[in-house]
Backbone as CSV, one residue per row, in Angstrom:
resi,resn,N_x,N_y,N_z,CA_x,CA_y,CA_z,C_x,C_y,C_z
1,MET,45.713,2.273,9.758,45.627,1.354,8.474,44.707,0.134,8.650
2,LYS,44.858,-0.531,9.947,43.914,-1.564,10.240,42.637,-1.341,10.075
3,LYS,42.272,-0.056,10.768,40.875,0.258,10.825,40.259,0.530,9.425
4,ILE,41.083,1.219,8.421,40.579,1.309,7.182,40.341,-0.099,6.366
5,ALA,41.259,-0.817,6.602,41.083,-2.257,5.913,39.901,-2.933,6.668
6,SER,39.622,-2.882,7.911,38.479,-3.521,8.583,37.141,-2.923,8.098
7,LEU,37.089,-1.673,7.902,35.958,-0.777,7.361,35.715,-1.357,5.865
8,LEU,36.723,-1.475,5.145,36.614,-1.854,3.684,36.089,-3.209,3.648
9,LEU,36.597,-4.105,4.483,36.150,-5.400,4.487,34.789,-5.527,5.007
10,ILE,34.208,-4.837,6.001,32.847,-4.808,6.446,32.027,-4.301,5.241
11,PHE,32.386,-3.312,4.679,31.574,-2.784,3.586,31.329,-3.620,2.517
12,ALA,32.393,-4.352,2.105,32.401,-5.403,0.923,31.497,-6.532,1.358
13,LEU,31.483,-6.942,2.551,30.610,-8.102,2.999,29.238,-7.566,3.072
14,CYS,28.942,-6.399,3.409,27.498,-5.866,3.548,27.117,-5.689,2.179
15,THR,27.916,-5.397,1.264,27.169,-5.232,-0.082,26.961,-6.341,-0.834
16,HIS,27.497,-7.527,-0.273,27.286,-8.709,-0.974,26.459,-9.840,-0.169
17,CYS,25.809,-9.371,0.930,25.184,-10.327,1.786,23.660,-10.137,1.889
18,GLY,23.039,-9.411,0.742,21.744,-9.376,0.583,21.186,-7.908,1.280
19,TYR,21.891,-7.072,1.833,21.285,-5.822,2.229,20.991,-4.818,0.963
20,ARG,19.956,-4.192,1.024,19.513,-3.404,0.000,18.758,-2.209,0.604
21,LEU,18.490,-1.060,-0.005,17.636,0.064,0.427,16.271,-0.304,0.311
22,ARG,15.455,0.027,1.219,13.998,-0.274,0.999,13.633,0.430,-0.129
23,GLY,12.552,-0.300,-0.807,11.997,0.272,-2.043,12.847,-0.049,-3.170
24,THR,13.964,-0.956,-3.083,14.637,-1.097,-4.397,14.497,-2.660,-4.726
25,GLY,14.080,-3.417,-3.789,13.910,-4.883,-3.867,12.609,-5.356,-4.629
26,SER,12.602,-6.654,-4.982,11.220,-7.077,-5.414,11.272,-8.635,-5.186
27,PHE,10.324,-9.106,-4.570,10.121,-10.474,-4.384,9.323,-11.221,-5.408
28,LEU,8.994,-10.529,-6.373,8.115,-10.992,-7.539,8.940,-11.984,-8.429
29,PRO,8.415,-12.874,-8.905,9.204,-13.813,-9.920,9.552,-12.842,-11.057
30,ALA,10.721,-13.145,-11.598,11.339,-12.307,-12.660,10.602,-12.138,-13.898
31,HIS,9.564,-13.214,-14.307,9.004,-13.061,-15.458,7.674,-12.089,-15.423
32,ILE,7.381,-11.579,-14.144,6.310,-10.653,-14.051,6.740,-9.191,-14.338
33,LYS,6.284,-8.648,-15.538,6.714,-7.274,-15.934,5.435,-6.591,-16.096
34,LYS,4.367,-7.145,-16.286,3.109,-6.210,-16.465,2.094,-6.748,-15.524
35,ILE,1.396,-5.890,-14.972,0.311,-6.090,-13.772,-0.886,-5.388,-14.184
36,ASN,-1.928,-6.163,-14.118,-3.415,-5.649,-14.091,-3.972,-5.488,-12.846
37,ILE,-4.534,-4.155,-12.663,-5.040,-3.921,-11.421,-6.502,-3.370,-11.585
38,PRO,-7.554,-4.340,-11.533,-8.928,-3.897,-11.739,-9.447,-3.147,-10.547
39,MET,-10.430,-2.244,-10.665,-10.993,-1.502,-9.585,-11.286,-2.571,-8.401
40,PHE,-10.790,-2.015,-7.250,-11.139,-2.781,-5.997,-12.729,-2.835,-5.817
41,LYS,-13.106,-3.940,-5.323,-14.689,-3.948,-4.822,-14.718,-3.245,-3.351
42,ASN,-15.908,-2.404,-3.398,-15.985,-1.784,-2.234,-17.234,-2.194,-1.581
43,LEU,-16.972,-3.025,-0.370,-18.105,-3.565,0.399,-18.524,-2.718,1.525
44,THR,-18.024,-1.462,1.455,-18.328,-0.441,2.689,-19.314,0.453,2.069
45,THR,-19.780,1.284,2.985,-20.776,2.419,2.617,-19.947,3.753,2.283
46,ARG,-18.652,3.631,2.323,-17.759,4.820,2.070,-17.845,5.137,0.555
47,PHE,-18.313,6.199,0.152,-18.272,6.577,-1.284,-16.938,6.813,-1.635
48,GLU,-16.699,6.352,-3.065,-15.441,6.445,-3.721,-14.264,6.006,-3.148
49,LEU,-14.258,5.137,-2.088,-13.205,4.603,-1.364,-12.464,3.491,-2.268
50,ASP,-13.207,2.830,-3.081,-12.663,1.784,-3.909,-11.859,2.642,-5.236
51,VAL,-12.342,3.671,-5.658,-11.762,4.496,-6.686,-10.337,5.035,-6.100
52,LYS,-10.349,5.587,-4.877,-9.461,6.284,-4.324,-8.098,5.294,-4.087
53,LEU,-8.544,4.206,-3.384,-7.516,2.998,-3.056,-6.937,2.375,-4.261
54,THR,-7.788,2.214,-5.304,-7.180,1.490,-6.389,-6.253,2.542,-7.198
55,GLN,-6.690,3.622,-7.460,-5.805,4.645,-8.152,-4.402,4.951,-7.467
56,ARG,-4.545,4.892,-6.177,-3.338,5.135,-5.290,-2.402,3.991,-5.228
57,VAL,-2.916,2.820,-5.408,-2.052,1.567,-5.508,-1.491,1.493,-7.015
58,ILE,-2.309,1.888,-7.874,-1.675,2.082,-9.235,-0.462,3.183,-9.366
59,ASP,-0.830,4.140,-8.730,0.198,5.366,-8.684,1.530,4.867,-8.057
60,GLU,1.249,3.963,-6.965,2.600,3.587,-6.185,3.286,2.658,-6.982
61,ILE,2.678,1.616,-7.631,3.358,0.677,-8.351,4.092,1.367,-9.481
62,VAL,3.493,2.370,-10.232,4.022,3.217,-11.444,5.245,3.849,-10.919
63,ALA,5.040,4.564,-9.686,6.249,5.230,-9.206,7.478,4.498,-8.827
64,ARG,7.384,3.335,-8.403,8.507,2.387,-8.188,9.313,1.881,-9.383
65,GLY,8.405,2.159,-10.628,9.084,1.698,-11.919,9.530,0.351,-12.038
66,LYS,9.212,-0.641,-11.371,9.494,-2.066,-11.480,8.432,-2.796,-12.495
67,LEU,7.269,-2.368,-12.506,6.172,-3.037,-13.124,5.442,-2.093,-13.996
68,GLU,5.009,-2.437,-15.113,4.125,-1.612,-16.183,2.688,-2.072,-15.653
69,VAL,1.841,-1.219,-15.387,0.410,-1.397,-15.199,-0.334,-1.295,-16.560
70,THR,-1.026,-2.499,-16.802,-1.944,-2.525,-17.957,-3.222,-2.765,-17.719
71,ALA,-4.108,-2.097,-18.613,-5.576,-2.299,-18.497,-5.974,-3.658,-19.150
72,ASP,-5.255,-4.134,-20.006,-5.374,-5.380,-20.747,-5.005,-6.632,-20.040
73,MET,-5.887,-7.291,-19.571,-5.724,-8.532,-18.780,-5.082,-9.705,-19.591
74,GLN,-5.238,-9.624,-20.915,-4.581,-10.749,-21.758,-2.993,-10.387,-21.918
75,SER,-2.528,-9.217,-21.757,-1.140,-9.154,-21.846,-0.545,-8.933,-20.402
76,ALA,-1.142,-9.069,-19.366,-0.808,-9.001,-17.997,-0.134,-10.256,-17.716
77,ASP,1.005,-10.153,-16.818,1.596,-11.364,-16.324,1.087,-11.785,-14.945
78,ALA,0.366,-10.615,-14.213,-0.131,-10.896,-12.880,-1.385,-9.867,-12.762
79,VAL,-2.071,-10.302,-11.768,-3.320,-9.361,-11.537,-3.404,-9.228,-10.028
80,LEU,-3.639,-7.923,-9.575,-3.783,-7.599,-8.061,-5.144,-7.300,-7.837
81,ALA,-6.077,-8.142,-7.315,-7.349,-7.923,-7.054,-7.501,-7.576,-5.512
82,GLY,-8.489,-6.466,-5.327,-8.744,-6.186,-3.997,-10.168,-5.953,-3.636
83,GLU,-10.633,-6.280,-2.488,-12.069,-6.162,-2.044,-11.967,-5.450,-0.579
84,ILE,-12.465,-4.228,-0.490,-12.433,-3.522,0.672,-13.623,-4.065,1.526
85,THR,-13.258,-4.623,2.642,-14.333,-5.134,3.427,-14.767,-4.249,4.624
86,SER,-14.009,-3.259,5.024,-14.337,-2.420,6.044,-13.663,-1.170,6.229
87,PHE,-14.218,-0.206,6.463,-13.779,1.210,6.783,-14.379,1.668,7.933
88,VAL,-13.448,1.997,9.162,-13.963,2.636,10.356,-13.270,3.732,10.596
89,ALA,-13.928,4.695,10.951,-13.256,6.002,11.518,-13.837,6.198,12.890
90,ASN,-13.029,6.136,13.869,-13.253,6.214,15.248,-12.657,7.457,15.831
91,PRO,-13.384,8.224,16.547,-12.824,9.489,17.240,-12.045,8.995,18.349
92,ILE,-10.829,9.628,18.565,-10.007,9.136,19.690,-9.649,10.384,20.388
93,ALA,-9.620,11.650,20.031,-9.357,12.656,20.804,-10.479,13.829,20.478
94,PHE,-10.630,14.816,21.534,-11.675,15.709,21.479,-11.105,17.120,21.693
95,ALA,-11.707,18.139,21.093,-11.472,19.571,21.258,-12.053,19.971,22.684
96,LYS,-11.901,21.322,22.950,-12.435,21.851,24.179,-14.141,21.841,23.914
97,ASP,-14.522,22.013,22.965,-15.945,22.020,22.565,-16.734,20.637,22.396
98,ALA,-15.894,19.598,22.651,-16.403,18.254,22.647,-16.454,17.659,21.236
99,SER,-16.006,18.313,20.330,-16.018,17.821,18.916,-14.655,16.870,18.695
100,ALA,-14.879,15.936,17.822,-13.647,15.121,17.668,-12.705,15.779,16.857
101,ASP,-11.400,15.759,17.185,-10.407,16.362,16.419,-9.109,15.459,16.041
102,ARG,-9.401,14.072,16.367,-8.423,13.156,15.860,-9.124,11.776,15.794
103,TYR,-9.041,11.197,14.636,-9.616,10.002,14.316,-8.716,8.753,14.101
104,SER,-9.124,7.610,14.554,-8.361,6.376,14.208,-9.040,5.809,13.019
105,ILE,-8.360,5.702,11.908,-9.008,5.134,10.833,-8.482,3.779,10.239
106,THR,-9.341,2.857,10.181,-8.955,1.363,9.850,-9.546,0.998,8.499
107,VAL,-8.674,0.454,7.699,-9.216,-0.155,6.394,-8.911,-1.467,6.332
108,VAL,-9.843,-2.442,6.027,-9.539,-3.758,5.997,-9.949,-4.252,4.467
109,ALA,-9.163,-4.984,3.942,-9.208,-5.533,2.406,-8.642,-7.057,2.414
110,ASN,-9.313,-7.477,1.539,-8.983,-8.889,0.802,-8.069,-8.675,-0.365
111,ILE,-6.828,-9.006,-0.270,-5.899,-8.585,-1.474,-5.291,-10.045,-1.913
112,VAL,-5.383,-10.079,-3.154,-4.860,-11.412,-3.888,-3.957,-10.881,-5.087
113,LEU,-2.741,-11.350,-5.062,-1.966,-11.144,-6.343,-1.685,-12.538,-7.006
114,ARG,-2.182,-12.652,-8.161,-2.015,-13.926,-8.880,-1.153,-13.787,-10.122
115,ASP,-0.292,-14.797,-9.998,0.602,-14.937,-11.321,-0.224,-15.603,-12.369
116,LEU,-0.484,-14.878,-13.481,-1.181,-15.370,-14.630,-0.539,-16.463,-15.433
117,VAL,0.878,-16.206,-15.436,1.672,-17.134,-16.319,1.738,-18.454,-15.883
118,ASN,1.864,-18.742,-14.412,2.063,-19.981,-13.835,0.719,-20.353,-13.150
119,GLN,-0.290,-19.408,-13.188,-1.571,-19.800,-12.660,-1.424,-20.165,-11.147
120,LYS,-0.801,-19.255,-10.285,-0.773,-19.473,-8.853,-0.739,-18.176,-8.048
121,ILE,-1.090,-18.199,-6.933,-1.194,-17.027,-6.001,0.102,-16.848,-5.526
122,ILE,0.657,-15.468,-5.612,1.928,-14.974,-5.147,1.808,-14.381,-3.836
123,PHE,0.574,-13.681,-3.583,0.473,-13.101,-2.394,-1.056,-12.913,-2.068
124,SER,-1.521,-13.348,-0.898,-2.829,-13.506,-0.403,-3.046,-13.083,0.955
125,ASN,-3.886,-12.142,1.161,-4.104,-11.731,2.723,-5.646,-11.345,2.643
126,PRO,-6.486,-12.271,3.207,-7.708,-11.988,3.131,-8.402,-11.045,4.254
127,ASN,-7.318,-10.608,5.038,-7.702,-9.659,6.256,-6.551,-8.574,6.158
128,TYR,-6.103,-7.981,5.173,-5.216,-6.864,5.191,-5.696,-5.700,5.944
129,VAL,-4.869,-5.286,6.891,-5.467,-4.319,7.892,-4.430,-3.224,7.730
130,TYR,-4.958,-1.858,7.542,-4.113,-0.665,7.438,-4.780,0.135,8.437
131,GLN,-4.026,0.708,9.371,-4.718,1.727,10.478,-3.663,3.012,10.561
132,ASP,-4.347,3.978,10.688,-3.575,5.397,10.792,-4.567,6.245,11.512
133,GLU,-3.981,7.461,11.868,-4.673,8.253,12.631,-4.725,9.647,11.600
134,TYR,-5.832,10.342,11.842,-6.004,11.624,10.980,-6.525,12.582,12.085
135,GLU,-5.620,13.717,11.897,-5.935,14.909,12.862,-6.859,16.011,12.094
136,VAL,-7.944,16.269,12.354,-8.869,17.213,11.823,-8.394,18.644,12.179
137,PRO,-8.319,19.403,11.008,-7.776,20.664,11.334,-8.873,21.504,12.172
138,GLU,-8.196,22.543,12.993,-8.966,23.311,14.058,-10.169,23.868,13.264
139,GLY,-11.259,23.837,13.953,-12.523,24.691,13.393,-13.181,23.883,12.330
140,LYS,-12.751,22.597,11.958,-13.540,21.805,11.098,-13.937,20.535,11.667
141,ASP,-14.825,19.874,11.113,-15.266,18.615,11.475,-14.879,17.523,10.497
142,PHE,-14.803,16.242,10.911,-14.535,15.181,9.927,-15.235,15.064,8.655
143,GLU,-16.523,15.364,8.641,-17.311,15.289,7.385,-16.957,16.403,6.583
144,SER,-16.519,17.440,6.921,-16.258,18.616,5.939,-14.649,18.323,5.385
145,VAL,-13.950,17.519,6.147,-12.558,17.106,5.569,-12.308,15.756,5.164
146,GLU,-13.495,14.995,4.991,-13.520,13.660,4.632,-12.762,13.261,3.399
147,ARG,-12.990,14.095,2.440,-12.323,13.854,1.092,-10.735,13.776,1.167
148,GLU,-10.338,14.907,1.919,-8.882,15.039,2.126,-8.315,13.957,2.861
149,ALA,-9.125,13.601,4.022,-8.599,12.491,4.841,-8.547,11.235,4.037
150,LEU,-9.439,10.907,3.204,-9.614,9.650,2.477,-8.324,9.662,1.471
151,ASP,-8.056,10.892,0.803,-6.882,10.830,-0.047,-5.597,10.536,0.834
152,LYS,-5.476,11.082,1.941,-4.217,10.778,2.694,-4.015,9.485,3.164
153,ILE,-5.271,8.833,3.655,-5.266,7.513,3.996,-5.056,6.421,2.841
154,ALA,-5.621,6.689,1.731,-5.409,6.053,0.474,-3.872,5.979,0.080
155,GLU,-3.213,7.228,0.047,-1.929,7.134,-0.200,-1.041,6.365,0.659
156,LYS,-1.235,6.434,2.008,-0.547,5.727,2.900,-0.868,4.118,2.730
157,PHE,-2.141,3.795,2.536,-2.673,2.420,2.321,-1.815,1.975,1.248
158,ALA,-1.809,2.438,0.010,-1.031,1.932,-0.993,0.412,1.815,-0.878
159,ARG,0.946,2.774,-0.214,2.549,2.710,0.082,2.727,1.412,0.760
160,THR,2.057,1.209,1.824,2.317,0.050,2.740,1.903,-1.191,2.101
161,LEU,0.826,-1.300,1.204,0.476,-2.536,0.531,1.254,-2.857,-0.449
162,VAL,1.746,-1.970,-1.198,2.831,-2.280,-2.355,4.231,-2.709,-1.684
163,SER,4.644,-1.924,-0.599,5.822,-2.361,0.063,5.718,-3.798,0.499
164,THR,4.615,-4.138,1.067,4.424,-5.576,1.617,4.566,-6.633,0.525
165,ILE,3.782,-6.291,-0.644,3.795,-7.148,-1.708,5.244,-7.237,-2.503
166,LEU,5.844,-6.176,-2.693,6.930,-6.112,-3.510,8.321,-6.451,-2.715
167,GLU,8.316,-6.033,-1.445,9.472,-6.284,-0.633,9.416,-7.295,0.538
168,GLY,8.154,-7.816,0.581,8.080,-8.834,1.558,7.952,-8.601,2.936
169,PHE,7.551,-7.173,3.202,7.652,-6.814,4.660,6.108,-6.880,5.120
């Protein structure tokens, strides 16, 4: 009986002390309901990187269901602006034929989330770094799977960026 009472007490304390599941919280001010996300600027030579990253960030915000994404800057409560400053794909592992089969990919961006209602910056990171690895399927080279690699990197980039902004991680 004491064990059950102790467990219930611990459970009650945990539910009221700020613990919550990842992906359910938000550190944004309560008045922010609509967000505008213009196309990220691409300062790299990587074709369509701006399109892929911007679209995946929009998709991630929509999927979380906390904010409405609007194309109308006038009706937005906040704007999320991004500038991609670097994209580097470095080979880190090689197959028997000396071709690269694993790459370390690094994306660096300048990210700013501005509260348009209160005219202040909510989040700013001029050197937001996302790094991941991509394994090239056997018998292929990076150039032939680059589009697929960029899609996967963009999805993960968006997930971590939106988590960082909304959840404060």
